Backbone as CSV, one residue per row, in Angstrom:
resi,resn,N_x,N_y,N_z,CA_x,CA_y,CA_z,C_x,C_y,C_z
1,MET,65.981,21.054,56.948,65.710,19.714,56.465,65.639,18.780,57.664
2,ASP,64.593,18.007,57.745,64.378,17.068,58.845,64.871,15.685,58.432
3,ILE,65.946,15.214,59.085,66.518,13.899,58.805,66.087,12.958,59.919
4,ARG,65.439,11.869,59.555,65.003,10.861,60.526,65.876,9.627,60.360
5,ILE,66.501,9.183,61.447,67.348,7.984,61.428,66.580,6.857,62.104
6,ARG,66.585,5.713,61.474,65.937,4.538,62.054,66.693,3.288,61.645
7,ARG,66.455,2.224,62.413,67.025,0.938,62.049,66.276,0.396,60.844
8,ALA,67.004,-0.097,59.878,66.385,-0.658,58.680,65.733,-1.988,59.020
9,ASN,64.754,-2.359,58.213,64.073,-3.645,58.373,63.966,-4.320,57.011
10,VAL,63.391,-5.505,56.993,63.314,-6.309,55.772,62.586,-5.568,54.653
11,LYS,61.655,-4.706,54.991,60.943,-3.931,53.963,61.881,-2.978,53.217
12,ASP,63.035,-2.679,53.807,64.004,-1.777,53.188,65.026,-2.513,52.323
13,ALA,64.908,-3.820,52.225,65.936,-4.625,51.552,66.226,-4.149,50.128
14,ALA,65.209,-3.838,49.347,65.434,-3.437,47.949,66.292,-2.173,47.866
15,VAL,66.033,-1.203,48.732,66.815,0.042,48.720,68.237,-0.239,49.182
16,VAL,68.401,-1.048,50.209,69.740,-1.374,50.715,70.535,-2.109,49.637
17,VAL,69.906,-3.028,48.938,70.571,-3.737,47.838,70.985,-2.737,46.757
18,GLU,70.086,-1.838,46.408,70.402,-0.813,45.396,71.591,0.025,45.841
19,PHE,71.565,0.499,47.085,72.653,1.330,47.590,73.976,0.566,47.580
20,ASN,73.957,-0.691,47.999,75.187,-1.474,48.030,75.736,-1.692,46.620
21,SER,74.857,-1.876,45.656,75.301,-1.996,44.263,75.972,-0.704,43.815
22,LEU,75.379,0.418,44.181,75.945,1.716,43.805,77.291,1.961,44.492
23,ILE,77.411,1.542,45.749,78.693,1.668,46.458,79.773,0.909,45.695
24,ALA,79.476,-0.327,45.333,80.464,-1.171,44.650,80.876,-0.552,43.314
25,GLU,79.908,-0.006,42.589,80.213,0.629,41.304,81.054,1.881,41.498
26,GLU,80.675,2.724,42.451,81.379,3.994,42.661,82.783,3.815,43.223
27,THR,82.940,2.906,44.174,84.223,2.817,44.877,85.179,1.795,44.273
28,GLU,84.632,0.708,43.737,85.506,-0.361,43.246,85.283,-0.692,41.777
29,HIS,84.385,0.041,41.125,84.058,-0.215,39.711,83.730,-1.688,39.491
30,ARG,82.858,-2.198,40.372,82.518,-3.608,40.420,81.009,-3.781,40.345
31,SER,80.588,-4.777,39.585,79.168,-5.154,39.568,78.999,-6.369,40.469
32,LEU,78.092,-6.262,41.422,77.871,-7.357,42.363,76.806,-8.306,41.843
33,ASP,76.929,-9.567,42.213,75.911,-10.558,41.912,74.684,-10.218,42.757
34,GLN,73.596,-9.846,42.101,72.402,-9.361,42.804,71.758,-10.430,43.686
35,LYS,71.810,-11.688,43.283,71.230,-12.759,44.113,71.999,-12.899,45.424
36,ILE,73.323,-12.924,45.325,74.147,-13.039,46.534,73.946,-11.815,47.421
37,LEU,73.963,-10.626,46.811,73.789,-9.395,47.567,72.437,-9.363,48.272
38,ARG,71.390,-9.727,47.567,70.041,-9.726,48.158,69.967,-10.687,49.344
39,ARG,70.570,-11.877,49.187,70.577,-12.843,50.302,71.386,-12.304,51.484
40,GLY,72.519,-11.656,51.202,73.353,-11.098,52.267,72.664,-9.972,53.014
41,VAL,72.017,-9.094,52.281,71.291,-7.986,52.911,70.134,-8.517,53.743
42,THR,69.387,-9.442,53.182,68.247,-10.015,53.910,68.704,-10.728,55.169
43,ALA,69.835,-11.429,55.089,70.353,-12.156,56.257,70.640,-11.213,57.418
44,ILE,71.261,-10.095,57.134,71.595,-9.164,58.220,70.343,-8.442,58.726
45,LEU,69.412,-8.124,57.822,68.186,-7.452,58.263,67.327,-8.364,59.138
46,LYS,67.425,-9.662,58.930,66.656,-10.620,59.735,67.374,-11.047,61.005
47,ASN,68.695,-10.838,61.070,69.464,-11.352,62.199,70.434,-10.282,62.718
48,PRO,70.035,-9.517,63.738,70.904,-8.453,64.251,72.211,-8.954,64.866
49,ALA,72.350,-10.249,65.098,73.634,-10.772,65.574,74.702,-10.638,64.489
50,LYS,74.288,-10.564,63.233,75.228,-10.377,62.124,75.612,-8.906,61.973
51,GLY,74.717,-8.006,62.326,74.959,-6.582,62.188,73.649,-5.830,62.089
52,LEU,73.760,-4.541,61.861,72.588,-3.661,61.798,72.748,-2.691,60.640
53,TYR,71.651,-2.390,59.994,71.619,-1.287,59.033,70.799,-0.163,59.644
54,PHE,71.265,1.060,59.432,70.501,2.245,59.775,70.283,3.032,58.497
55,VAL,69.108,3.621,58.375,68.810,4.447,57.203,68.431,5.845,57.662
56,ALA,68.719,6.785,56.786,68.339,8.186,56.998,67.227,8.503,56.020
57,GLU,66.125,9.022,56.554,64.982,9.374,55.715,64.778,10.884,55.709
58,ILE,64.403,11.371,54.552,63.990,12.761,54.399,62.644,12.717,53.685
59,GLY,61.629,13.221,54.345,60.297,13.218,53.750,59.819,11.829,53.382
60,GLY,60.200,10.833,54.174,59.776,9.462,53.922,60.615,8.718,52.897
61,GLU,61.569,9.411,52.261,62.450,8.778,51.274,63.780,8.435,51.926
62,ILE,64.274,7.233,51.658,65.573,6.836,52.206,66.660,7.546,51.411
63,ALA,67.419,8.382,52.119,68.451,9.198,51.491,69.844,8.616,51.688
64,GLY,70.025,7.767,52.711,71.336,7.217,52.990,71.258,6.030,53.917
65,GLN,72.376,5.341,54.021,72.452,4.156,54.882,73.836,4.012,55.485
66,LEU,73.885,3.180,56.500,75.130,2.838,57.178,74.909,1.474,57.818
67,MET,75.884,0.593,57.694,75.779,-0.733,58.299,76.804,-0.857,59.423
68,ILE,76.430,-1.579,60.454,77.321,-1.884,61.575,77.549,-3.389,61.627
69,THR,78.820,-3.790,61.721,79.158,-5.175,62.051,80.035,-5.135,63.292
70,TYR,80.367,-6.287,63.819,80.995,-6.357,65.138,82.348,-7.057,65.096
71,GLU,83.245,-6.578,65.959,84.550,-7.219,66.156,84.856,-7.241,67.651
72,TRP,85.063,-8.421,68.188,85.414,-8.556,69.592,86.871,-8.185,69.794
73,SER,87.167,-7.388,70.827,88.531,-7.026,71.185,88.851,-7.604,72.558
74,ASP,89.720,-8.602,72.571,90.138,-9.155,73.854,90.991,-8.147,74.624
75,TRP,91.704,-7.286,73.936,92.529,-6.270,74.598,91.679,-5.305,75.400
76,ARG,90.450,-5.071,74.935,89.588,-4.089,75.579,88.403,-4.717,76.307
77,ASN,88.268,-6.027,76.146,87.111,-6.734,76.695,85.810,-6.043,76.262
78,GLY,85.768,-5.746,74.975,84.607,-5.062,74.424,84.522,-5.267,72.924
79,THR,83.465,-4.777,72.361,83.193,-4.948,70.937,83.356,-3.624,70.206
80,PHE,84.088,-3.660,69.104,84.104,-2.526,68.186,82.911,-2.655,67.252
81,TRP,82.258,-1.565,66.997,81.261,-1.512,65.946,81.964,-0.982,64.704
82,TRP,81.947,-1.776,63.647,82.540,-1.391,62.374,81.478,-0.733,61.513
83,ILE,81.776,0.454,61.023,80.892,1.165,60.100,81.237,0.708,58.687
84,GLN,80.229,0.240,57.980,80.423,-0.258,56.620,79.236,0.163,55.757
85,SER,79.352,-0.108,54.480,78.257,0.099,53.522,77.610,1.477,53.660
86,VAL,78.461,2.487,53.790,77.966,3.868,53.879,77.596,4.335,52.476
87,TYR,76.389,4.838,52.348,75.968,5.384,51.056,74.952,6.494,51.276
88,VAL,75.133,7.570,50.523,74.179,8.665,50.503,73.845,8.924,49.036
89,ARG,72.552,8.961,48.741,72.136,9.262,47.362,72.793,10.562,46.906
90,LYS,73.179,10.596,45.636,73.916,11.762,45.111,73.187,13.075,45.364
91,GLU,71.869,13.088,45.193,71.131,14.344,45.351,71.036,14.808,46.812
92,PHE,71.438,13.941,47.755,71.390,14.302,49.173,72.782,14.502,49.783
93,ARG,73.816,14.396,48.978,75.173,14.531,49.509,75.450,15.966,49.934
94,GLN,76.352,16.111,50.904,76.750,17.413,51.449,75.587,18.115,52.161
95,GLN,74.651,17.315,52.699,73.512,17.884,53.416,73.387,17.351,54.838
96,GLY,74.452,16.689,55.319,74.448,16.228,56.700,73.873,14.834,56.919
97,ILE,73.652,14.089,55.860,73.074,12.741,55.998,74.041,11.814,56.732
98,PHE,75.289,11.749,56.260,76.241,10.875,56.946,76.426,11.324,58.390
99,ARG,76.554,12.618,58.601,76.735,13.130,59.965,75.599,12.657,60.870
100,ALA,74.366,12.729,60.381,73.214,12.303,61.180,73.286,10.804,61.479
101,LEU,73.646,10.008,60.492,73.786,8.564,60.705,74.893,8.281,61.722
102,TYR,76.039,8.906,61.526,77.172,8.689,62.414,76.840,9.108,63.846
103,GLU,76.274,10.280,64.004,75.949,10.758,65.355,74.921,9.860,66.026
104,HIS,73.980,9.319,65.267,72.994,8.388,65.823,73.703,7.142,66.365
105,VAL,74.599,6.589,65.562,75.326,5.379,65.965,76.237,5.684,67.150
106,GLU,76.935,6.806,67.116,77.810,7.154,68.236,77.000,7.315,69.525
107,HIS,75.841,7.914,69.425,74.968,8.064,70.593,74.583,6.689,71.157
108,LEU,74.233,5.758,70.274,73.884,4.405,70.732,75.075,3.734,71.423
109,VAL,76.254,3.881,70.834,77.460,3.265,71.393,77.776,3.825,72.770
110,ARG,77.666,5.115,72.927,78.027,5.754,74.208,77.096,5.334,75.349
111,LYS,75.910,4.839,75.026,74.984,4.370,76.058,75.252,2.921,76.464
112,ARG,76.144,2.245,75.760,76.414,0.832,76.018,77.762,0.654,76.694
113,LYS,77.831,-0.305,77.588,79.093,-0.612,78.273,79.916,-1.657,77.513
114,ASP,79.273,-2.416,76.614,79.944,-3.518,75.931,80.615,-3.113,74.626
115,VAL,80.420,-1.870,74.175,81.021,-1.400,72.928,82.167,-0.457,73.271
116,CYS,83.367,-0.789,72.754,84.556,-0.029,73.129,84.950,1.019,72.096
117,GLY,84.318,1.024,70.927,84.673,2.044,69.949,84.059,1.799,68.590
118,LEU,84.309,2.739,67.703,83.848,2.671,66.318,85.065,2.574,65.407
119,ARG,84.940,1.790,64.360,85.994,1.665,63.364,85.369,1.660,61.980
120,LEU,86.183,2.002,61.004,85.770,1.845,59.615,87.018,1.764,58.761
121,TYR,86.834,1.314,57.544,87.925,1.383,56.585,87.445,2.228,55.424
122,VAL,88.408,2.821,54.721,88.085,3.745,53.636,89.092,3.519,52.521
123,GLU,88.636,3.708,51.307,89.525,3.600,50.166,90.675,4.589,50.301
124,ARG,91.848,4.149,49.999,93.072,4.936,50.151,92.987,6.296,49.448
125,HIS,92.305,6.365,48.307,92.266,7.595,47.511,90.997,8.418,47.733
126,ASN,90.139,7.988,48.629,88.880,8.701,48.862,89.118,9.797,49.915
127,GLU,89.731,10.883,49.468,90.123,11.957,50.380,88.920,12.680,50.976
128,ARG,87.844,12.790,50.212,86.639,13.457,50.727,86.088,12.687,51.927
129,ALA,85.984,11.370,51.795,85.479,10.555,52.900,86.429,10.625,54.097
130,GLN,87.721,10.545,53.841,88.694,10.614,54.932,88.563,11.924,55.699
131,SER,88.398,13.006,54.979,88.228,14.313,55.614,86.955,14.340,56.464
132,THR,85.893,13.759,55.932,84.628,13.692,56.671,84.795,12.908,57.962
133,TYR,85.453,11.766,57.892,85.632,10.932,59.084,86.485,11.652,60.127
134,GLU,87.501,12.364,59.677,88.327,13.128,60.619,87.514,14.236,61.282
135,LYS,86.633,14.885,60.534,85.772,15.921,61.105,84.822,15.349,62.154
136,MET,84.506,14.065,62.041,83.620,13.412,63.005,84.389,12.984,64.259
137,GLY,85.687,13.237,64.285,86.488,12.910,65.463,87.201,11.584,65.367
138,MET,87.117,10.919,64.225,87.833,9.662,64.052,89.275,9.992,63.666
139,ARG,90.169,9.052,63.934,91.563,9.271,63.576,92.110,8.046,62.857
140,ARG,93.138,8.282,62.086,93.799,7.189,61.364,94.466,6.256,62.376
141,THR,94.558,4.998,62.004,95.245,4.032,62.860,96.585,3.661,62.220
142,ILE,97.322,2.830,62.905,98.612,2.371,62.390,98.461,1.150,61.492
143,TYR,97.243,0.654,61.332,97.033,-0.605,60.625,96.774,-0.426,59.137
144,GLU,97.284,-1.344,58.356,96.915,-1.511,56.953,95.983,-2.711,56.900
145,MET,95.170,-2.774,55.881,94.203,-3.872,55.785,94.665,-4.876,54.726
146,PHE,94.545,-6.155,55.046,94.823,-7.246,54.117,93.586,-8.123,54.076
147,GLU,93.398,-8.825,52.965,92.269,-9.751,52.898,92.562,-10.855,51.899
148,LYS,91.814,-11.910,52.024,91.752,-12.978,51.034,90.267,-13.226,50.823
149,ASP,89.757,-12.788,49.700,88.327,-12.826,49.407,87.996,-14.088,48.637
150,PHE,87.169,-14.945,49.211,86.799,-16.206,48.568,85.546,-16.090,47.710
151,VAL,84.905,-14.910,47.719,83.689,-14.741,46.934,83.923,-13.800,45.754
152,LEU,84.404,-12.589,46.030,84.575,-11.612,44.962,85.969,-11.646,44.337
153,GLY,86.906,-12.336,45.008,88.230,-12.494,44.441,89.207,-11.435,44.760
């Protein structure tokens, strides 16, 4: 199977919106406001300073996605790339789609001097994803995550 990884563009917005809706339903049993989601996806696709989406294609069909956002680390004088919005269509799961996306991003990071590492967060009970991330060489941190969400609550 030939997996092609590329940076997403505005023409991919509908698929990215669909995938993000599916992520929210699968992981948090949440329905997202489609207008807000569409504006958010379009904003990042138009402005790489906000982040980047990468998509995996098989035979011209988008099979998966991964988004990168940024966090400055004063301790490291560098930027962490945060992996977010990971989604692989159900019919393409367990076929190396995430691995291809991850390896593409890791390759990009290793060529840059300003990026100090990769981070992501995962649902506490998503053992399959946790196992996958560990197989990719990522390790658990000592941190727990807290938030105050002013949009979704």
